[in-house]
C-alpha positions as CSV (number, residue, x, y, z in Angstrom):
1,X,183.6,6.3,-27.5
2,X,181.9,4.2,-24.7
3,X,183.8,1.9,-22.8
4,X,181.1,-0.3,-21.6
5,X,180.5,-4.2,-21.6
6,X,177.3,-4.6,-20.9
7,X,174.2,-3.0,-22.2
8,X,173.3,-1.1,-18.3
9,X,176.6,0.3,-18.0
10,X,176.3,1.6,-21.9
11,X,173.2,3.1,-20.5
12,X,175.1,4.4,-17.1
13,X,178.2,5.8,-19.6
14,X,175.4,7.5,-21.9
15,X,173.3,9.5,-19.0
16,X,176.4,10.5,-17.6
17,X,177.8,11.9,-21.1
18,X,174.6,13.4,-21.4
19,X,174.9,15.0,-18.1
20,X,178.2,16.7,-18.4
21,X,177.0,17.9,-21.9
22,X,174.2,19.8,-20.0
23,X,176.9,21.4,-17.6
24,X,178.6,22.8,-20.5
25,X,175.7,24.3,-21.7
26,X,174.2,25.3,-18.3
27,X,178.2,27.0,-17.7
28,X,177.7,28.7,-21.2
29,X,174.0,30.1,-20.7
30,X,174.8,31.6,-16.9
31,X,177.9,33.1,-18.8
32,X,180.9,31.3,-16.8
33,X,184.0,30.7,-17.9
34,X,186.3,30.3,-15.3
35,X,186.8,27.6,-13.1
36,X,187.0,29.4,-9.8
37,X,183.0,30.1,-11.1
38,X,182.0,27.3,-12.1
39,X,183.0,25.8,-9.3
40,X,180.9,28.1,-7.2
41,X,177.6,27.4,-10.0
42,X,178.1,23.9,-9.7
43,X,178.0,24.2,-5.4
44,X,174.8,25.5,-5.1
45,X,173.0,23.2,-7.4
46,X,172.1,23.0,-11.1
47,X,168.8,23.6,-12.1
48,X,168.4,20.9,-14.2
49,X,169.8,18.0,-12.0
50,X,168.0,19.4,-8.8
51,X,164.7,19.1,-10.6
52,X,165.1,15.6,-11.2
53,X,167.0,14.3,-8.0
54,X,164.3,16.5,-5.5
55,X,162.5,13.6,-3.7
56,X,162.3,13.0,-0.1
57,X,163.1,9.4,0.9
58,X,160.3,7.3,1.4
59,X,162.5,6.1,5.0
60,X,164.5,8.8,6.9
61,X,166.4,6.7,8.9
62,X,169.9,5.9,8.3
63,X,170.5,2.5,6.4
64,X,174.0,2.1,5.9
65,X,176.6,-0.2,8.1
66,X,178.7,1.6,10.9
67,X,182.6,1.9,10.1
68,X,185.0,-1.0,10.7
69,X,187.8,-0.8,12.4
70,X,190.6,-0.5,11.0
71,X,192.6,-4.0,11.5
72,X,189.4,-5.1,9.5
73,X,189.6,-2.8,6.7
74,X,193.4,-3.8,6.4
75,X,192.0,-7.5,6.3
76,X,190.0,-6.4,3.4
77,X,192.3,-4.9,1.4
78,X,194.9,-7.7,1.7
79,X,197.9,-9.2,1.8
80,X,200.4,-7.3,1.0
81,X,204.2,-8.7,0.9
82,X,207.1,-7.2,-0.1
83,X,209.2,-9.0,-3.5
84,X,212.3,-8.4,-5.5
85,X,212.3,-9.1,-8.8
86,X,216.0,-10.5,-10.0
87,X,217.7,-10.0,-13.2
88,X,217.6,-13.1,-15.6
């Protein structure tokens, strides 16, 4: 079952499912059956994924914005007020 509400989202979900199926196949081919061994295998890098994403960036500069202050983060989270539910 794919829970996606648009064609692009359906494609992303399908690619994720395919990647997870490949991961299971890679683990079986490597002969790994424990979660510890699987975690070590994933940390070292998967052969199928590293070929696909091993492209250097076009620009080496960091384009992310600096972190906001704690007060700004609190404002983004929204106003939270305690509520009491009465028995009707």
